[in-house]
VOMAR-903816 format. One record per residue (C-alpha): x, y, z; residue in three letters. Coordinates in Angstrom, 1 decimal. Each point is the difference from the previous one (the first is absolute). Example, Ala and Ser with C-alpha at 12.3 -4.5 7.8 and 13.67 -1.06 7.14 Angstrom:
# residues 2
> 12.3_-4.5_7.8_ALA;
> 1.4_3.4_-0.7_SER;
END
This chain:
# residues 76
> 15.7_-42.3_30.4_UNK;
> 2.8_-0.8_-2.4_UNK;
> 2.2_2.7_-1.6_UNK;
> -1.3_-0.9_-3.5_UNK;
> -3.6_0.4_1.2_UNK;
> 0.7_3.4_1.5_UNK;
> 1.8_1.0_-3.2_UNK;
> -3.0_-1.1_-2.1_UNK;
> -2.4_1.9_2.2_UNK;
> 2.1_3.2_-0.2_UNK;
> 0.2_-0.4_-3.8_UNK;
> -3.8_-0.5_-0.2_UNK;
> -0.6_3.1_2.2_UNK;
> 2.4_2.1_-2.2_UNK;
> -1.8_-1.2_-3.2_UNK;
> -3.4_0.9_1.5_UNK;
> 1.3_3.4_1.0_UNK;
> 1.5_0.6_-3.4_UNK;
> -3.3_-1.0_-1.7_UNK;
> -1.9_2.4_2.2_UNK;
> 2.5_2.7_-0.8_UNK;
> -0.2_-0.7_-3.7_UNK;
> -3.8_0.2_0.1_UNK;
> 0.0_3.3_1.9_UNK;
> 2.6_1.3_-2.5_UNK;
> -2.2_-0.9_-2.9_UNK;
> -3.1_1.6_1.6_UNK;
> 1.9_3.3_0.7_UNK;
> 1.5_0.0_-3.5_UNK;
> -3.4_-0.6_-1.6_UNK;
> -1.4_2.9_2.0_UNK;
> 2.9_2.3_-1.0_UNK;
> -0.6_-0.9_-3.7_UNK;
> -3.7_0.7_0.4_UNK;
> 0.7_3.4_1.6_UNK;
> 2.4_0.9_-2.8_UNK;
> -2.6_-1.0_-2.6_UNK;
> -2.6_2.2_1.7_UNK;
> 2.5_2.9_0.2_UNK;
> 0.8_-0.3_-3.8_UNK;
> -3.7_-0.1_-0.8_UNK;
> -0.7_3.1_2.1_UNK;
> 2.9_1.9_-1.6_UNK;
> -1.3_-0.8_-3.5_UNK;
> -3.5_1.2_1.0_UNK;
> 1.5_3.2_1.5_UNK;
> 2.1_0.6_-3.1_UNK;
> -3.1_-0.2_-2.2_UNK;
> -1.9_2.3_2.3_UNK;
> 2.9_2.4_0.1_UNK;
> 0.3_0.1_-3.8_UNK;
> -3.7_0.6_-0.4_UNK;
> 0.1_2.8_2.6_UNK;
> 2.9_1.7_-1.7_UNK;
> -1.8_-0.2_-3.4_UNK;
> -3.2_1.4_1.4_UNK;
> 1.9_2.8_1.9_UNK;
> 1.9_0.9_-3.2_UNK;
> -3.2_0.2_-2.0_UNK;
> -1.6_2.2_2.6_UNK;
> 3.0_2.4_0.1_UNK;
> 0.0_0.1_-3.9_UNK;
> -3.7_0.9_0.0_UNK;
> 0.4_2.7_2.6_UNK;
> 3.0_1.5_-1.9_UNK;
> -2.0_-0.1_-3.2_UNK;
> -3.0_1.6_1.7_UNK;
> 2.2_2.8_1.4_UNK;
> 1.6_0.7_-3.4_UNK;
> -3.4_0.1_-1.6_UNK;
> -1.3_2.4_2.7_UNK;
> 3.1_2.2_-0.3_UNK;
> -0.4_0.3_-3.7_UNK;
> -3.6_1.3_0.4_UNK;
> 1.2_2.9_2.2_UNK;
> 0.6_3.3_-2.0_UNK;
END
């Protein structure tokens, strides 16, 4: 085997390995982006749920306080 044939073979192997590496890198990067997208969506949903819970909790506390004030005013 001549030196140039061996060099060509090595370069071909290097190219193939780099292509495989690039494909794996793309796959991993795509997965990471998908996971980030999912995390952002979940945070948005949780934020909405949290705001609703706070609003409902505040309304319940206001009603209880109003009821207590009303009941206390009825006492002699």
